[in-house]
C-alpha positions in Angstrom: 101.9 29.9 25.3 102.8 28.4 28.7 105.5 31.0 29.2 103.2 33.8 28.2 100.5 32.6 30.5 98.0 32.1 27.7 97.4 28.3 27.7 93.8 27.2 27.3 94.4 23.4 27.3 95.1 21.1 30.2 98.9 20.8 30.6 99.3 18.3 33.4 96.4 16.1 34.5 98.1 15.0 37.7 98.8 18.6 38.8 95.2 19.5 37.9 93.8 16.7 40.0 95.9 17.7 43.0 94.7 21.2 42.7 91.1 20.0 42.6 91.7 18.0 45.7 93.3 20.9 47.6 90.5 23.3 46.6 87.8 20.8 47.6 89.5 20.2 51.0 90.0 23.9 51.7 86.6 24.9 50.3 88.0 27.3 47.7 85.9 28.4 44.7 87.2 30.5 41.8 85.2 33.5 40.4 85.1 33.7 36.6 86.5 36.7 34.8 83.0 37.5 33.7 81.9 37.7 37.4 84.8 40.1 38.2 83.8 42.3 35.3 80.2 42.2 36.4 79.8 41.2 40.1 76.0 41.0 39.7 76.8 37.6 38.1 78.3 36.2 41.4 76.1 33.4 42.7 73.6 34.4 45.4 75.0 31.8 47.8 78.5 33.4 47.6 77.1 36.9 48.2 75.2 35.7 51.2 78.2 33.9 52.7 80.4 37.0 52.2 78.2 39.0 54.5 79.9 37.2 57.5 83.4 37.7 56.1 85.5 40.8 56.5 87.1 42.3 53.4 90.6 41.9 54.8 90.1 38.4 56.1 92.3 35.6 54.6 89.2 33.8 53.5 88.8 32.1 50.1 85.5 33.8 49.4 87.2 37.2 49.3 88.4 36.1 45.8 84.8 37.1 44.8 85.6 40.7 46.1 88.5 41.2 43.6 86.6 43.7 41.5 86.0 47.4 41.1 82.4 47.5 42.4 83.0 47.3 46.1 81.3 49.9 48.3 83.3 52.2 50.7 83.3 49.5 53.4 84.3 46.9 50.8 81.5 44.6 51.9 78.8 45.1 49.4 78.4 45.7 45.6 77.5 49.1 44.1 76.2 49.7 40.6 78.9 52.2 39.7 82.5 51.8 40.9 83.6 54.3 43.5 85.4 57.3 41.9 86.3 60.9 42.4 85.4 63.7 39.9 88.2 66.3 40.5 86.9 69.8 39.8 88.9 72.8 38.4 89.4 74.2 41.9 91.7 71.2 42.6 93.1 70.6 39.1 93.3 74.1 37.5 91.8 72.8 34.3 88.2 72.8 33.0 88.1 69.2 32.1 86.7 66.8 34.7 89.4 64.5 35.9 87.8 61.2 36.9 89.6 58.9 39.2 88.5 55.3 39.9 89.5 54.3 43.5 91.7 51.2 43.8 91.7 51.3 47.6 88.2 49.7 47.6 89.8 46.3 46.7 90.0 43.7 49.5 93.1 42.6 51.6 95.6 45.1 50.2 93.5 48.2 49.5 94.9 48.3 46.0 93.9 46.9 42.6 96.9 44.7 42.1 95.0 41.8 43.6 93.1 41.8 40.3 96.3 41.4 38.3 97.5 38.6 40.6 94.3 36.7 40.3 94.5 37.1 36.5 97.9 35.4 36.5 97.5 32.6 39.1 93.9 31.4 38.3 94.7 30.4 34.7 97.7 28.4 35.9 95.6 26.5 38.4 92.8 25.5 36.0 95.3 24.4 33.2 97.3 22.2 35.5 100.4 24.3 35.5 100.5 25.2 39.2 100.4 22.7 42.0 99.2 24.3 45.2 100.4 21.3 47.2 104.1 21.7 46.2 104.7 24.9 44.2 105.7 28.3 45.5 104.2 31.3 43.7 107.0 33.9 43.2 105.7 37.5 42.8 108.2 40.0 41.5 107.2 43.6 42.1 108.2 47.2 42.7 104.8 48.1 44.2 101.6 46.4 45.3 101.6 43.4 42.9 103.7 41.2 45.3 101.2 42.0 48.1 98.4 41.1 45.8 100.1 37.9 44.8 100.8 36.9 48.4 97.1 37.6 49.3 95.8 35.7 46.3 98.2 32.8 47.0 97.0 32.5 50.6 93.4 32.5 49.6 94.1 29.8 47.1 95.8 27.6 49.7 99.3 27.9 48.4 102.5 29.7 49.4 103.4 33.1 48.0 106.8 34.7 47.9 107.3 38.5 47.5 110.4 39.8 45.6 110.8 43.6 45.8 113.4 46.3 46.1 114.7 46.8 49.7 114.1 50.6 49.3 110.3 50.4 49.0 108.0 51.9 51.7 108.2 50.4 55.2 104.4 49.9 55.2 104.7 47.4 52.3 107.1 45.2 54.3 105.0 45.4 57.4 101.9 44.2 55.5 103.9 41.3 53.9 105.3 40.2 57.3 101.7 39.7 58.5 100.6 37.7 55.4 103.4 35.5 54.2 103.9 32.0 55.7 107.6 32.6 56.7 108.9 36.2 56.6 112.5 35.2 56.6 112.1 33.1 53.5 109.1 34.5 51.7 110.1 38.2 51.6 113.1 38.6 49.3 114.7 42.1 49.2 116.6 43.0 46.1 119.0 46.0 45.7 117.8 49.4 44.9 114.4 51.1 44.7 111.7 51.8 42.1 113.9 51.8 39.0 115.8 48.6 39.8 113.6 46.1 37.9 116.4 44.1 36.3 117.7 43.2 39.8 114.3 41.7 40.5 114.5 39.7 37.2 117.9 38.5 38.1 116.7 37.2 41.5 113.7 35.5 39.8 116.0 33.8 37.2 118.0 32.4 40.1 114.8 31.2 41.9 113.5 29.6 38.8 116.4 27.0 38.9 114.3 25.3 41.6 111.4 23.6 39.9 109.1 24.1 42.9 109.2 27.9 42.2 106.8 29.3 39.6 107.5 32.9 38.6 104.5 35.1 38.0 106.3 38.1 36.3 103.7 40.8 36.0 105.7 42.5 33.3 105.3 39.5 30.9 102.2 37.7 32.2 99.4 38.4 29.8 96.8 37.4 32.4 97.7 40.8 34.0 96.9 42.6 30.7 93.6 40.6 30.2 92.3 41.1 33.7 92.7 44.9 33.4 91.5 45.0 29.8 88.2 43.4 30.7 87.6 44.3 34.4 89.3 47.7 34.7 88.2 48.7 31.2 84.6 47.8 31.9 84.6 49.5 35.3 85.9 52.8 33.8 83.4 52.5 31.0 80.6 52.1 33.6 81.7 55.2 35.5 81.7 57.3 32.4 78.3 56.0 31.3 76.8 56.9 34.6 78.2 60.4 34.2 76.9 60.6 30.6 73.4 59.6 31.8 73.4 63.0 33.6 75.2 65.0 31.0 75.0 63.4 27.5 77.4 66.0 26.1 80.4 64.5 27.9 83.1 62.7 25.9 85.7 60.4 27.3 88.7 62.0 25.6 91.7 60.3 27.3 92.8 57.7 29.8 96.1 58.2 31.7 98.0 55.4 33.3 101.5 55.1 34.7 102.9 52.2 32.7 104.4 50.2 35.6 103.9 46.6 34.5 101.6 47.8 31.7 98.6 45.9 33.3 96.4 48.9 34.1 97.1 50.7 30.8 95.4 47.7 29.1 92.1 49.3 30.1 93.0 52.0 27.5 92.7 49.4 24.7 89.2 48.6 25.9 88.2 52.3 26.2 89.7 53.2 22.8 87.7 50.5 21.1 84.4 51.6 22.7 84.8 55.4 23.3 87.6 56.3 20.9 89.6 57.4 24.0 93.3 58.4 23.6 95.7 56.3 25.6 98.3 58.2 27.6 101.3 56.3 28.9 102.9 57.9 32.0 106.4 57.5 33.5 108.7 59.3 35.9 110.6 62.3 34.6 113.6 61.1 36.5 113.7 58.0 34.4 112.2 58.9 31.0 112.5 55.6 29.2 109.7 56.0 26.7 110.2 59.8 26.3 113.8 59.7 25.3 115.4 56.3 26.1 116.4 57.7 29.4 117.4 56.2 32.7 117.6 57.1 36.4 116.0 56.6 39.7 112.8 58.0 41.3 110.3 57.6 44.1 106.9 57.2 42.3 106.5 53.8 43.9 104.6 51.2 41.8 105.8 52.2 38.3 109.0 50.3 37.9 110.9 51.3 34.8 114.2 51.4 32.7 112.5 48.9 30.5 109.4 48.3 28.3 107.1 45.6 29.7 106.3 42.7 27.3 102.6 43.1 27.9 102.5 46.8 26.9 100.7 47.4 23.6 103.1 50.2 22.7 101.8 50.6 19.1 98.4 51.7 20.4 99.8 54.6 22.5 98.7 58.1 21.7 100.7 60.2 24.2 103.6 59.8 26.5 103.8 62.1 29.6 106.5 62.3 32.2 105.8 63.4 35.8 108.5 64.3 38.4 108.7 62.6 41.8 109.3 66.0 43.3 105.7 66.7 42.4 104.2 63.5 43.7 106.2 63.5 46.9 105.2 67.1 47.7 101.6 66.8 46.7 101.3 63.7 48.9 102.2 65.9 51.8 99.7 68.5 50.8 96.9 66.0 50.5 97.5 64.3 53.8 98.3 67.2 56.2 95.9 69.4 58.2 97.7 72.5 56.8 97.5 71.3 53.2 93.8 70.4 53.5 93.0 73.7 55.2 94.7 75.6 52.4 92.7 73.7 49.7 89.5 74.4 51.6 90.1 78.1 52.4 92.1 79.3 49.4 90.9 77.0 46.6 87.3 76.3 47.8 87.6 72.5 47.5 84.6 70.7 48.9 85.0 69.0 52.4 83.9 65.6 51.2 86.5 65.7 48.4 89.2 66.8 50.8 88.5 63.7 52.9 88.7 61.5 49.9 92.2 62.7 48.9 93.6 60.0 51.2 92.6 57.6 48.5 95.5 58.9 46.3 98.9 57.3 46.8 102.1 58.3 45.0 101.4 56.7 41.6 97.8 57.8 41.9 98.9 61.4 42.2 101.2 60.8 39.2 98.2 59.6 37.2 96.2 62.7 38.1 99.1 65.1 37.2 99.4 63.3 33.9 95.7 63.8 33.3 96.1 67.6 34.0 99.0 67.8 31.6 97.0 65.9 29.0 94.0 68.2 29.3 96.3 71.2 28.9 98.2 69.7 26.0 95.0 69.0 24.0 93.1 72.1 25.2 90.2 70.1 26.6 87.1 71.9 27.9 84.4 71.2 30.5 82.8 68.4 28.5 86.0 66.5 27.8 86.5 63.8 30.5 90.0 62.5 31.3 89.8 59.1 33.1 92.5 57.6 35.3 92.9 55.3 38.3 94.1 55.6 41.9 96.0 52.4 42.1 96.3 52.6 45.9 95.8 55.2 48.7 98.0 57.1 51.1 98.0 54.3 53.7 101.1 52.8 52.2 103.2 56.0 52.3 103.2 57.5 55.8 106.9 56.7 56.1 107.6 58.2 52.7 105.7 61.3 53.8 108.1 61.7 56.7 111.0 61.5 54.3 109.5 64.1 52.0 108.8 66.5 54.9 112.5 66.2 56.0 113.7 66.6 52.4 111.6 69.4 51.1 110.3 71.2 54.3 113.0 70.8 57.0 111.7 73.8 58.9 108.0 73.3 58.7 105.1 72.7 56.2 103.0 75.8 56.7 100.3 77.6 54.6 103.0 79.4 52.5 104.6 76.0 51.7 101.2 74.6 50.8 100.5 77.4 48.4 103.9 77.0 46.8 103.4 73.3 46.3 99.9 73.7 44.8 101.1 76.6 42.6 104.2 74.8 41.3 102.8 71.3 40.7 99.1 71.8 39.9 98.6 75.3 38.6 102.1 75.3 37.2 101.8 72.0 35.5 103.0 72.5 31.9 102.9 70.7 28.6 106.6 70.0 28.6 107.9 66.4 28.8 105.0 65.4 26.6 105.3 63.4 23.4 102.7 62.6 20.7 104.5 59.6 19.2 104.6 59.2 15.4 104.7 55.6 14.0 108.5 55.8 14.0 108.6 56.9 17.6 106.2 54.1 18.6 108.6 51.7 16.8 111.5 53.2 18.8 109.8 52.6 22.1 108.7 49.1 21.0 112.2 48.2 20.0 113.6 49.1 23.4 111.9 46.0 24.7 114.1 43.8 22.6 117.1 44.2 25.0 115.1 43.1 28.0 113.0 40.3 26.6 115.0 38.7 23.9 118.6 39.3 24.9 118.1 39.1 28.7 115.0 37.1 29.4 115.0 34.6 26.5 111.7 35.4 24.8 111.8 34.2 21.2 112.2 36.8 18.5 108.9 35.7 16.9 107.0 36.0 20.2 108.5 39.5 20.7 107.8 40.7 17.1 104.2 39.4 16.9 103.2 42.0 19.6 103.6 44.7 17.0 100.5 43.6 15.2 97.0 44.7 16.4 95.7 41.2 15.6 97.8 39.7 18.3 96.1 41.7 21.0 92.6 41.2 19.7 93.0 37.4 19.1 94.6 37.0 22.6 91.4 38.2 24.3 89.6 35.0 23.1 91.3 33.0 25.8 89.2 34.6 28.6 85.9 32.9 27.6 87.9 29.6 27.4 89.3 30.3 30.9 85.9 31.0 32.3 84.6 27.7 30.9 87.5 25.9 32.6 86.9 27.7 35.9 83.2 26.6 35.8 84.4 23.0 35.2 87.0 23.2 37.9 84.4 24.5 40.4 82.1 21.7 39.4 84.8 19.2 40.2 85.5 20.7 43.6 81.7 21.0 44.4 82.4 24.0 46.7 79.8 26.3 45.2 77.1 23.6 45.5 77.6 23.7 49.3 76.9 27.5 49.6 
């Protein structure tokens, strides 16, 4: 249980007491998972104190902003998470494509702070992480290492980012501002998005030092649980608000690039409550689930060539592959004056929606394209909603946009090019590279994980196999109420909330 991040008992009393002391001294309070699911439960004193704190400040109270219900300024709470409803003018399909916006999260403008909190907070309250001497190691191909560094700093401990050297320049610039020591706390591994094993190898080396605690998002079930509850409930609230206006709507599918398989956990929540299909998305250039494939791609944030331990594969209804040629080129279209003018004048897209397209980063565009392909595959109509998330916005990809312009549009990106991009990748999105897995095909995908987790990473065969059973996933969720009780006790010990 300790290795899987699911411990609900106190592991080390001395470590726990030192954490209580550090949090008391630094005036750090922890939100419960229930408060991140429903921020209306956050104590009034915390909400009042937050009014004087910026959403990007390295202030401990920003832990209470790690939820989907932030307003556009990320300073107040809204009743319905911010989202976009993409119309047929932009998608080419009748089905409403609904996109929850991850760039409303604090510090990193991405929802990975939620995953990082879901991994570190349980280790603090169970006495497994000592903020006075441990370093939190955050392996990532996208925003998780930034989220981990931010959460670590807010919790008064040292965070270390481990990520491929080929990731966007903006990620490294942000990390250099937030880590304690850039020369030591930003570790660049070989390769780009698809080089996950190289990250694991570096973490295995770092784990030889007992002061390093590895928070591997691909195997930490706190990542799954945070998204199951918080992201699942947020998407459910968005749909319910839409259904209040149009009761005929049905939430047909949820698409999510698998990445670490944290976000796609929301699909389990939505399937249980709305009978929603779960669509797992990957890069066409590295089609691991689709056909045991391999390769390299640039849809940053969806590391692959393996199956994450926390992915509930046996609950997957559809596998869709999207090309990075599409995401790179559409990112240019959505973030250039020429592209926006084309969408306004030739497609009739509303001005407010055009402005909001900057909330879609590369993996977000991937999710939207998968939603379009899903709607076409199943023949969905105007009352069939396909939900997805924009994990981050375009702010992290200006340097990648320059590379895409040089690669695909060396002469210029003009209106003709804009029309070609939209025609090829949106209107021309087809139902190829789509798989409705049978039970045998789910077993095939599940079994791929054996080589990473049992042979390479030392997970026991029993711990690997048990994930095949639905009862494992439902029983695991019972740890969250136990964690919340332990968070309440921890906060009572520090006394920080009593001072607000």
